[in-house]
N, C-alpha and C positions, 0 to 999 in steps of 0.2 A: 281399185279406187276409181279408175276412169269409168268403169261400168256403173258405179254408184252415181257418179255425177251425171252421166248420160241418162240414167233412169230418172233422176230427179228432174232433169230438164223436160223429158217426155211427159212426166206427171203434170207439171205446170202447163205445158202446151196443150194437154188434153182437157183441161178445165173448160167447160162450155160457156165462155163469156165472149159474145160477139159485140164488143163495145169499142167505140172510137175514143181517141184521146179527148180530154176536155178542151174544147176550142178556145176557152178563155185563158188557159195557162200555156203559153207557147214556149217558155224557156224558164230556166232556173239554175240554182247552184246546189252542189252536193258537198257534204262534209262527212268523213268516215274515220273511225279509229280502226286500224288493221291488226289482225293477228295472223302471222305468217308462218306456215308450216313447210319447211324445206326438207324435213327429215322423213316423214311417212312415205313420200313419193320416191325416196332414194334409198330404201332399205331400212328406214326407221319405223317405229311403232306409231300407229294412227292416234293413239290416245296418250302419248307422252307429251302432255301439255307443257311441261317445263321446257321442252325444246322449241316451243312457239316463240317467235320474236315479235317485235312491235313496229308499227309504222302509222303514218297519217296520209290521208288522201283528200284533195279538194278538186272539184270538177265543175264543168259547165255542161248543162243539159238543154237540148233543143227538141221540142215535141212536134211531130208532124200529125196531120189530120188522119192518117191512115194507120193508127195504132202504134206506129214506130216512133222511136226517139233516138237521137244521137247524143252520146255522152263522151266528153273528152276529159278524163281525170289525169292529174299529175300526183305523184306520191313520193314520199321519203320515209326511210326507215332503216332497220338493220335485220340481217338474216343470219341464221345458223347453218352455213353451207357445208356440205360434205365435199372435201377435196380429194380424199381417197377412202379406202375401206376402213381406215383407222383414225382419221383426223378430221375434225370439223373446225371451221373458222368463222368468227363473227365478222361480218362485212356490212358496211353501210352502203346504201344505194339510193339512186333517184331514178324515176321512171315516168313514162307517159303512155296512155293507151288511146285508141279510137274504138269505141264500143257502140254496137247497134243493139237496141233493146226493143222487144215486142211486148206490149202491155195488154193485160186483160182488164179493161177499165169499165166501171159502172158507177155513176155518181153517188148512189145511195150506199155503196159498200164501204166498210171501214178498212178492210184488208184487201190490198190490190197486188196480185202476183205479176211477175214478168220473167222472161228468159232473156239471155244476153250472149253475145259472142263478138269477137273483134280481134285486133292485133295490137301489140305494144312492144316497147323497147325498155330494157333495164340496163343502166350503167352502174356497175359496182365501183365505188370510190376506191381508187388504187388498184382496180382490177379490170376485167373485160366487159364489153358490151354484148348482150345477147337479146335475141328476138323471142318473144313469148306470145302464144295464142291463147287468150282467155276464153273459157266456156263456163256458163254458170246460170244461176237463177237468183231471184230475190223477192222480198216481200216489202211493200210499203204500207205502214200502219198510219192511217189518217189521224192527225191530232189537231188539225185546223183546216179550213177550206182549201188552203194552198200550202200546207206544211205537213210533212210525213216523217215518222220515225222509220228508219230503213235497216233491213238486214240483208246481206248479200253473201253468197258463197260462190267461189269460182275455182275451177281447176285450170291451171296455167301450164300448157305444154311448151317447154323451152326447146329451142334448137341447139342449145349448148348442153354439154354433158353434166349430169348431177344437178340440174337446175329446174326440173319439174317441181311444182309446188302447189299448195292450196292457199287461198286467201279467204279469211272470214272478216267481214266488215260490218261494223255497227255505226250508225250515224243518222243524219237528217237530210231531207230533201226540201228545198224551199223553192216554189214556183212563182213566177211573176205573172200578174194579170195583164192582158192586153187592154189598151184603151178602146172603149167602144165609141163609135161615131155617134154624136148626139143628133137626134132628129130635130130639124127645125120646126117649131110649132107653126101651124097655119094661122096666120094673122087674119082676124075677121075685121072687115071694114066697119068702123064705128062712126057714127054721126058726130061731128064736132059741134060742141055747145059753147056759146059765148053770150051769157045772159046780159052783161052790161054793154056789149057791142064795142069794147075797146081794143079788139084785135088780139086778145089773149084768151085762149081756151079756158073754160071754167076749171078744168082739171089742173091747169098750171097757174091759175089766177088766184093770188093771195087775197084779193078784194073782189070776188066775183059779182057783187051787187053794186059796186061803185066804179064808174068809168075812170080809168087811170092811165098810166104811162107804161108802155111795153117794157122799157128798160128797168122799171121798178116792179116788174111782175104783176102789172095790172092795178097798181094802187095809185091814188092821187097824191099830188105834192103841191099844195096851194102856194107856198112861198118860193117854189122853184129852186130850192137849195140842194136837191138831190137826195134829201132824206124824206122817205114816205111819211105822210101825215100820221099814220098809226105809230111810228117810232119817233116822231118829231115833238120834242117838249115845248118848242116855240113854233107851231105850225104857221103862224102869221108873220114871223120875222125870219128872214134867211140867215142861216148860220152853218158852220162846218159840222161834219158828221162826228168829229172828235168830241164836240160839246152837245151831241144829240140834237143837232139842228138849231141851236141857240147862238146868237151873236156874241162877240167879245170886242166891244167898241174900242177899248184902250189897249188891247193886245197884251194884257198881262197874264194870260192863262187862266183867268177866272171869268166864266161866262157872265153876261150882264145880269141875268136873273138871280145870280148868286153874289154879284159884286156890289158892295156898299158904296164904292167909288167908281162907277162904270166909265167915267170919262177921264180918270186919272190912274195911270198905271201904278199898281201896288203889289203887295205880296199876298199869296194865297193864305199864308198863316195869319195875315192881318185882314182877311175877308176882302181882298182886292184893293185895300187902301195902302198908301206908302207909309213907311216907318219914319220917325223923326231921327235924323243923323246930324248932330251939330258939327262934328269934326270932318264930315264928308268922306269917311274912309270906307263907306259901303256897308257898315255894320250898324244896325239899329241901336239907338241909345239904350233901349231896354235890355240889349244883349251885350253892350259895349262896356268892358271893365274900365276903359279910359275914354269916356265920351267926349272929352275936350282935347284929346291928342290923337291924331291919326295913327292907326296901327294896323296890324294884320289880323286876319280871321283866325289864323293858327295860334296867335297870342292873345285871343279874346278881345281884340280891338286896341290893344296896347302896343306902343312901339317896341321894337326889339332892342335888347341891351346886351353888352358884352363885358361883364364885370372883370374878367381876367385879361382882357385886351389881346386875346390870341387870334382875333379875326373871325371867331366862330360865335354866332349869336347864342345867348344863354339857353334859348329854347331848344337848340340842337346840340348844345355842349353838355356832355355827360360829366364833365369836371369844370363847372362854370367858375370856380374860384381858383383853378390852377391852369396856367397857360399850358396848352398842349398842341397836338398836331391834328390837322383835319382828317388824315387817314386813320387816326386813333380816336375819332369822335370827340376831339377837343381835350383828350386826356394825354398827359405825358407818357412816354414809353415806360412799360413796366419790366421788371426783372424778378419774376416769381422765385427763382431758385437762388438769387443773390450771387451769381457767379460773375457779375460785371458785364454780362452780355445781354443786351436788350432782347426781350421775348420775340420781337419782330424778326430778328435774324438768328435766334437761338433754336437750333434743330431739336434740342432736348430742353424745353423751357421748364420742365418740372424736376430736372435732375442737374445739380451743379456739375459743370464740366470745364474743359479748357477751350480757349479761343481757337487753338490750332485745330480742334475737332469741331468747330462751330458750336461750342457750348455743350458738347456731349462728353460723358465720362469715359475713362479707360481703366476699369477696375483692376485688371491684371497687369497693367503697365507694359503690354506687349506691342504698343504702337498701333493697335487696331481698336477704334472706339467700340463701346459695348454694343451699339445697335447694328454694327457690321460684323461683330465677333461671334462665331458660332460656339465658342467656348469662352464666355466673357470672364469667368473666374479662374481660368487656367491659362498661363502664358503659352503662346504658340506662334506659328509663323504666318506671314502674309500668304504664302503659297498654299497653306492648308487652312485658309479662312480663320486664322486665329487659334487653331487647335494644335496640340503637340503632334509632331511627326512620328509615325511608326516606321521603324527601320525596315528596309527592303527584305532582309533576311527573316525578320519576324513575321512580316506579311506572307512571305513564301511558306514559312512553317505552318501558319494558320490555313493557307490554301491547301497544302499537302494533307493536313489533318482531316479535311473533308472526306477523303477516300482512305486515308491510312488508319483511321479509327474503325475497327472491324468488330462484328458481333457474330455470335453463333446464329445459324440460319433460323429465321422465324422467331427469334427471341431477343431480349435486351441484355443478354449475358456478354460482357466484353471478352474478346479474345485476348490471350496473354500478350501478344505483340502490341496491343493498343496502349498498354501502360506506358511504354517508352514515349509515345507521342503526347499523351496526356500530361506526363511529367514535364515535357518541354513547354507545354501550354501553361502549366502552373508557374514555371520559371519566368515566362513572358509576363504573366500577371504581376509577379513580384517586381518586375522592372518598370512597369507602367502603373504606378499607384494612382494616377489621376484618371484611370479608365476602369469601367465595368465591362462585363462580358455577357453577351446574349448567346445562348446555345440553342440551335434550331435543328430538330430532327426531321428527316424526309425519307420517303420510300418511293418505289416504282408503283405501277398500277396493277401489279399482280395481286389478286386476292380482293376481298371485300373492302370498300373504302373505310368502313367503321373500324375494321381490324387494323388497317394500315395507319389510321389516325392514332389509335391507342398505342400501337407498336412504336411509331415515331416519337411519341411523347415519352414512353418508357425508356427508349434509347437515349434521348436527350437528358432524362433524369439520371440515368446511369453515369453519364459523363459529368453531370453536376455533382453527384455524390462523390465521384472519384477525386475531382478537383478540391472539394472540401477536405477530404482525407489528406490531400497534399498540402494543406495549409492555406488555401485561398478562402478568405472570409465569405460566408454565405451571402452577406448583403451586397457583395460585388458581383454576384452571379444571378442570372435569370435563365430559365429554359422554357421551351414550347415545342409542341409537335404539330406538323402540318400535313402528315400523311402524304398522299400523292398529288396534292393540290398545287405544288410549286415546282414542276419539273424544270431542270436546266438542259435537258436533252430529250430526244425522242424516246418513247417507250416501245417503238416498233422493232428495235434491235436489242440484242443482248448487251452490246456495249453501252447503248443509251440507257438501258435500265440500270446497268452497273453505276453509271455516273449519277443517276437520280437517287440511288440508295446512298445517303450521305448524312453526316452531321456537320453543320456549319458552326464556326466559332468566330464571332464578330466583336471587336473591341469598340466600346462606345464611351465617349468622353463623359466624365462625371461633372455635371454643372450644378 
């Protein structure tokens, strides 16, 4: 296989392209999906694709002007490594390389080959570190001016035993463009024109044929109010810019040319003239519902009243005919649930309760109010959050049952000794009528996940069926399978796998 790789490299290096790297693309990033062959280089078959494992690679690439580039990839994946002549092992790894590449570049070509070599390191997770020397070649297929689809093959010579390998990579290369220095345009000397001689060049003069003021961009201002004549609605009378250069003699916000009473402050709604206000409350008689009595604007010019005498004006009192509290918008305190505890201090205002529980009920009379009781309909203890206590011996029986219930290998057929344990569980169910039971099947990670999922559910169902035969009502039982998704120990050891192969029996209060 090494001879094939070296021949492939010589083939690419022999292609007659004497081209430099594109000077506008100095650096970039690479992304690859890896297919890893650790078998064919260590005694396996070259075309046993099922032995290939998978990985991912991302890298930084820097291009030099002399056809060379430097690539620094990091990678992650898993391998099917040969540990001895009869055993293989799936191992996860991380690694990094320093790679030199020689490119055969020509701008108009769509397919650009290159050769590569370098050095790298691989750390097997839970295993050893080994140094590898990658040699290979690749093709970049241009899909955009600075983007390529990439294929790369590399032979990796490892300094560790049984770790020589092949990498096949498919991915993308994206190169970044350099910023080009902008050339400063040569400014030609132009003759400055000022037709009206006001010191403002014609090019910048808004009024090039009328002599004006520099601060107004060359336009005149006859009344000297800072508003140029072409924008001034009153060019002969000084006025502020807010009124387009027109004066407001009485200062009522209505400019004189629109004010029917220019020397008497008034309202804009009344065309600058004052409103008639007999009671002097600041509300015009035309809008005052009580023009002869001073009042407030909020009350349409009428004085505030307090019919219930609770000190809260009727306009702010939500209950004007019933004396109440300011904090309650003038209304008396309410008691929606009729338990004699005002809603303002009732923690359960919609459910009648006891004062000792701040107005909350205690349905099961266990001394724990329902909103704090995890089993509000079943009497229980404070220590168990209002739920009945399960005896220690019964808890121990259920814990032992996880491992004591056994099945024939790879099936859901119960072994004979499992019946004793399941009968004990049926007895526990008869002594705890206020509880239901959830049966959960679990496996280790040996085998396909889909098979493990189905097997765990079938085993839980087998226990479910057995308990029904022992007289436990079906409505008090539920079962589910979780496959290998919820381990309680490591799957790396036989003992851990044995613990993970289990059926759990959990009592759940019936609410």
